[in-house]
Each structure stands twice: as C-alpha cells, then as structure tokens.
C-alpha positions as CSV (number, residue, x, y, z in Angstrom):
1,M,33.2,90.9,-83.4
2,V,34.1,89.9,-79.9
3,E,30.5,88.7,-79.4
4,T,30.6,86.7,-82.6
5,G,33.8,85.0,-81.5
6,R,32.3,84.1,-78.2
7,L,29.2,82.6,-80.0
8,K,31.5,80.5,-82.2
9,M,33.4,79.3,-79.2
10,K,30.2,78.4,-77.4
11,R,28.9,76.5,-80.4
12,K,32.1,74.5,-80.7
13,K,32.0,73.7,-77.0
14,T,28.3,72.6,-77.3
15,R,29.2,70.5,-80.4
16,R,32.0,68.8,-78.5
17,Q,29.7,68.1,-75.5
18,S,27.1,66.6,-77.8
19,L,29.7,64.2,-79.2
20,I,31.0,63.1,-75.8
21,P,28.1,60.7,-75.2
22,L,28.8,59.0,-78.5
23,L,32.3,57.8,-77.4
24,P,31.1,54.9,-75.2
25,N,28.7,53.8,-78.0
26,L,31.7,53.8,-80.4
27,L,33.4,51.2,-78.1
28,T,30.1,49.3,-78.0
29,T,30.0,49.3,-81.8
30,G,33.5,48.0,-81.8
31,N,32.4,45.2,-79.5
32,L,29.6,44.3,-81.9
33,F,31.9,44.6,-84.9
34,F,34.4,42.0,-83.5
35,G,31.6,39.7,-82.4
36,L,30.2,39.7,-86.0
37,L,33.6,39.2,-87.4
38,S,34.1,36.1,-85.2
39,I,30.8,34.7,-86.4
40,M,31.7,35.3,-90.1
41,T,35.1,33.8,-89.6
42,S,33.6,30.6,-88.1
43,I,31.1,30.3,-90.9
44,Q,33.9,30.8,-93.4
45,I,35.9,28.0,-91.9
46,V,33.0,25.5,-92.1
47,A,32.2,26.6,-95.7
48,L,35.7,26.3,-97.0
49,R,36.6,23.2,-95.0
50,G,33.6,21.5,-96.6
51,L,35.1,22.1,-100.0
52,G,38.3,20.4,-98.9
53,D,40.7,22.9,-100.5
54,V,42.1,24.4,-97.3
55,S,45.2,23.4,-95.3
56,G,45.1,22.4,-91.6
57,E,47.3,25.3,-90.7
58,W,44.9,27.7,-92.3
59,V,42.0,26.3,-90.3
60,Y,43.9,26.6,-87.0
61,R,44.9,30.2,-87.8
62,K,41.3,31.1,-88.6
63,F,39.9,29.4,-85.4
64,W,42.5,31.3,-83.4
65,W,41.4,34.6,-84.9
66,A,37.7,33.8,-84.4
67,S,38.5,33.3,-80.7
68,A,40.7,36.4,-80.5
69,F,37.9,38.5,-82.0
70,I,35.7,37.6,-79.1
71,A,38.5,38.4,-76.6
72,I,38.9,41.8,-78.3
73,A,35.2,42.4,-78.0
74,A,35.4,41.6,-74.3
75,V,38.1,44.2,-73.8
76,L,36.0,46.8,-75.6
77,D,33.0,45.8,-73.5
78,F,35.1,46.2,-70.3
79,F,35.9,49.8,-71.2
80,D,32.6,51.1,-72.7
81,G,30.7,51.1,-69.4
82,K,33.6,52.6,-67.5
83,L,33.9,55.4,-70.1
84,A,30.2,56.1,-70.0
85,R,30.4,56.4,-66.2
86,A,33.5,58.6,-66.3
87,L,31.9,60.9,-68.9
88,K,28.5,60.8,-67.0
89,S,26.8,59.8,-70.2
90,E,25.0,56.7,-69.2
91,T,21.7,56.4,-71.1
92,S,19.0,53.8,-71.6
93,F,19.9,53.6,-75.3
94,G,23.5,52.9,-74.4
95,L,22.5,50.1,-71.9
96,S,20.2,48.4,-74.5
97,Y,22.8,48.8,-77.3
98,D,25.5,47.3,-75.0
99,S,23.3,44.3,-74.1
100,L,22.4,43.7,-77.8
101,S,26.1,43.8,-78.7
102,D,26.9,41.5,-75.8
103,L,24.4,38.9,-77.0
104,V,26.0,38.8,-80.4
105,S,29.6,38.8,-79.1
106,F,29.3,36.6,-76.0
107,G,26.3,34.6,-76.9
108,V,26.0,33.9,-80.6
109,A,29.7,34.2,-81.5
110,P,30.9,31.7,-78.9
111,G,28.0,29.4,-79.8
112,V,28.8,29.4,-83.5
113,L,32.5,29.1,-82.8
114,M,32.2,26.0,-80.6
115,Y,29.7,24.4,-82.9
116,S,31.9,24.9,-86.0
117,W,35.0,23.7,-84.1
118,V,33.8,20.5,-82.4
119,L,30.1,20.3,-81.7
120,I,29.1,20.0,-85.3
121,D,30.1,16.4,-85.1
122,S,27.8,15.7,-82.1
123,G,24.6,16.0,-84.0
124,K,21.4,17.3,-82.5
125,L,22.8,17.2,-79.0
126,G,25.5,19.7,-79.9
127,L,23.0,22.0,-81.5
128,M,20.8,21.9,-78.4
129,V,23.8,22.7,-76.2
130,V,24.7,25.7,-78.4
131,L,21.1,27.0,-78.4
132,F,20.8,26.5,-74.6
133,Y,24.0,28.6,-74.1
134,I,22.8,31.4,-76.3
135,V,19.4,31.5,-74.6
136,C,21.0,31.7,-71.2
137,T,23.2,34.6,-72.4
138,A,20.0,36.4,-73.5
139,L,18.3,35.8,-70.2
140,R,21.4,36.9,-68.3
141,L,21.6,40.2,-70.2
142,A,17.8,40.8,-69.9
143,R,18.0,40.3,-66.1
144,F,21.0,42.7,-66.0
145,N,19.1,45.4,-67.8
146,V,16.2,45.1,-65.4
147,Q,18.4,45.0,-62.3
148,S,21.1,47.4,-63.4
149,K,20.0,50.1,-61.0
150,T,19.8,47.8,-58.0
151,V,22.8,45.6,-58.4
152,E,25.7,45.9,-56.0
153,K,28.5,48.3,-56.8
154,F,31.2,45.7,-56.6
155,G,29.5,42.6,-57.9
156,F,27.4,40.8,-60.5
157,K,24.5,38.4,-60.0
158,G,25.5,35.4,-62.1
159,L,28.5,34.9,-64.2
160,P,29.1,37.9,-66.6
161,S,28.6,36.9,-70.2
162,P,32.1,37.9,-71.3
163,M,33.6,35.5,-68.8
164,A,31.1,32.8,-69.8
165,A,32.2,33.3,-73.4
166,G,35.8,32.9,-72.2
167,L,35.0,29.5,-70.9
168,V,34.1,28.6,-74.5
169,Y,36.6,30.4,-76.7
170,S,39.8,30.2,-74.6
171,P,40.4,26.4,-75.0
172,I,39.8,26.8,-78.7
173,M,42.3,29.6,-78.8
174,L,44.8,27.4,-77.0
175,F,44.3,24.3,-79.1
176,S,44.6,26.4,-82.3
177,A,47.8,27.9,-81.1
178,I,49.4,24.5,-80.5
179,L,47.9,23.2,-83.8
180,S,45.9,20.5,-82.0
181,S,42.6,19.1,-83.3
182,P,39.7,18.4,-81.0
183,D,38.9,14.7,-80.2
184,E,35.9,13.0,-78.7
185,K,37.1,13.9,-75.1
186,V,37.1,17.6,-76.1
187,M,33.6,17.2,-77.6
188,W,32.3,15.9,-74.4
189,F,34.1,18.6,-72.5
190,Y,32.1,21.2,-74.4
191,L,28.9,19.3,-74.1
192,V,29.3,19.8,-70.3
193,V,31.1,23.1,-70.1
194,A,28.7,25.1,-72.4
195,P,25.5,24.3,-70.4
196,F,27.4,24.8,-67.2
197,A,28.5,28.2,-68.3
198,G,24.9,29.0,-69.3
199,L,23.6,27.9,-65.9
200,L,26.2,30.0,-64.1
201,M,25.1,33.1,-66.1
202,V,21.4,32.7,-65.0
203,S,22.3,31.6,-61.4
204,D,22.2,33.8,-58.3
205,I,25.9,33.2,-57.6
206,P,27.6,36.5,-56.9
207,Y,30.7,37.4,-58.9
208,W,32.8,40.4,-58.1
209,K,33.6,43.2,-60.6
210,Y,37.1,43.7,-59.1
211,P,39.1,41.6,-56.7
212,R,38.6,42.7,-53.1
213,F,41.7,41.6,-51.2
214,R,42.9,43.2,-48.0
215,F,46.2,44.1,-49.6
216,W,44.5,45.7,-52.6
217,G,45.5,49.3,-53.2
218,P,46.6,51.5,-56.1
219,F,50.2,50.2,-56.2
220,N,49.3,46.5,-55.8
221,A,46.5,46.9,-58.4
222,L,49.1,48.4,-60.8
223,V,51.5,45.5,-60.1
224,V,48.8,42.8,-60.7
225,A,47.6,44.6,-63.8
226,S,51.2,44.8,-65.1
227,I,51.7,41.0,-64.5
228,I,48.4,40.2,-66.3
229,I,49.2,42.5,-69.3
230,T,52.7,41.0,-69.6
231,A,51.3,37.5,-69.5
232,V,48.7,38.3,-72.2
233,V,51.3,39.9,-74.4
234,T,53.9,37.1,-74.1
235,N,51.5,34.1,-74.0
236,P,47.9,35.2,-74.6
237,E,46.4,31.7,-74.8
238,I,47.6,30.5,-71.4
239,A,47.0,33.9,-69.8
240,I,43.4,34.2,-71.0
241,I,42.3,30.6,-70.2
242,S,44.0,30.9,-66.7
243,V,42.3,34.2,-65.8
244,V,38.9,33.1,-67.1
245,Y,38.7,29.7,-65.5
246,L,40.2,31.0,-62.2
247,Y,37.6,33.8,-62.0
248,C,34.7,31.4,-62.7
249,L,35.9,28.7,-60.3
250,L,36.7,31.1,-57.4
251,G,33.3,32.7,-57.6
252,L,31.7,29.3,-57.4
253,V,33.9,28.0,-54.6
254,F,33.4,31.1,-52.4
255,Y,29.6,30.8,-53.0
256,L,29.6,27.2,-51.9
257,I,31.7,28.1,-48.8
258,R,29.2,30.8,-47.8
259,Q,26.3,28.4,-48.3
260,L,28.0,25.8,-46.1
261,R,28.7,28.3,-43.4
262,K,25.0,29.4,-43.4
263,K,23.9,25.8,-43.0
264,T,26.4,25.0,-40.2
265,A,26.0,28.3,-38.3
266,P,22.6,27.3,-36.7
267,V,23.9,23.9,-35.7
268,V,26.9,25.6,-34.0
269,D,24.7,28.1,-32.2
270,E,22.4,25.3,-31.0
271,L,25.4,23.3,-29.6
272,E,26.8,26.4,-27.9
273,S,23.4,27.2,-26.3
274,R,23.2,23.6,-25.0
275,E,26.7,23.9,-23.5
276,T,25.6,27.1,-21.8
277,H,22.5,25.5,-20.2
278,L,24.6,22.6,-19.0
C-alpha cells in the first residue's frame, strides 16, 4: 500500500513536471491570440466603415482596442521568455513558436492597423510601406533565431520587434483616446516612421534589454517600475508612447555618439603623438 502511494505521488510529480514547459508556450499563445484579435478588429473597422453605418466614436474605440491588443501581446511576449528561463524549459520549439507569434503580433498586426487607420488613403505607396515593415520584422526575428545563442546577455542587435510595433500603434492609441482623426500630416508621419522602424529592426544598432545605470539596483528598479506602472494605469496612451519613443531614440543617440567617438579617437591620438614629438 505504501509503495502504491509512493508510485502515485511520483506519477503526479512527473505529470506536473511535464506540464511546466507548457506554461511559457501558453503565454506565447496569448501573445498570438491578441495579435490576431488586433488584426481582426482592424479588418472589422474597414469593413463596417465602408458600409457607412457606424459612428465616429465606435471607430475610435475600435482603433483604441486594436492598438491595446498589440500592447497586451507585447506584455505577454516580455514574460514568456523570462518564464521559460526561470523554469529552465527553453526549447527550439518555444523559440520558433515565439518568433512566429511575434511576426503576427508585431509585424502583421501593426501593419494592418496603420494601413486601415491612415495609409489606406495613400494608395500603393502606403501598401509598399506596410509590406516593407512586415518583411523587416520577419528578417529581424529570423536573425534573432539564428543568433539567439550568441547575442549579448544585456542587449539586442537591432530594435526589438515589440518596440518597433510600439512606434506604430502608440500614436494611433493616443489619437483614438482623444477622438482625433488622422490628417495628411499624420499620413506622411507614418510613411516615414514605418520604414524607419523597419530599418532599425534590421540594423546593427545595439539596444539594451534592461536600463544599465550606475544607480540601478533592486530598490531603484522597484521605484522606476512602480512609476511606470502607475503612469500606464492612470494614462496608458501617454505612458506607452513616451516609453517606446524614448527607448528607440536613446538607443539611436547612444549608437551615434559611440560611432562619433570611434572616428574622433584616432585623430585625438595622432594630435597627442605630434605634441609628444614636439
């Protein structure tokens, strides 16, 4: 009887252990689900708006949710990898599934969203911009899969796809919240920003996974996280667009500064050597 009880306990433990690797994949499935939900919402807006029997407020609300679904997908994507590492359940299947989900949520979904919101009025140029952005997302994720074992622990090579998607959906989320329709200036903004986001993804510009400041520590990290969470809860549109654009611009600025220092360093060394000889 005792032996039978032990066998049952062992089987239950084995069953639980076999289910643990599925937990990160459940988050990845959630990521994919919300990405698809955003795509379907954008398509629904275009279809019903074409019939002319929907109110402007309904359209704004739907665009807001189509943007919010991508933001939710980004949160789930942020945690699925961390959970996999914490549970020591990283697999090739999980990596491929995550990249496929990311392509849908941060490539196709933002592309369909910005096209249905404003670029649909820009003709073939808008369509080309959307396709370029989606292709760059696919290339970014494919490169990440190949280099996943050799990338730096604290950084990314190229802008991460969730942040690139943020460059697209966060302005739409903000405009929808204040019930403002896009004009021609906004259309040109997206005709520039979307290809720029795509190029940042496939670039060699390093972006950090976590901020690395000298004052960074557990307590300070908790304070900063609390401020960000409070801002997102109280005013999500402003908080998201601020964090996303600041992250993207800081990475680009620091990269340009490093490149400038590399170019000026040999000149400074040569001048110092001349002064020494004199």
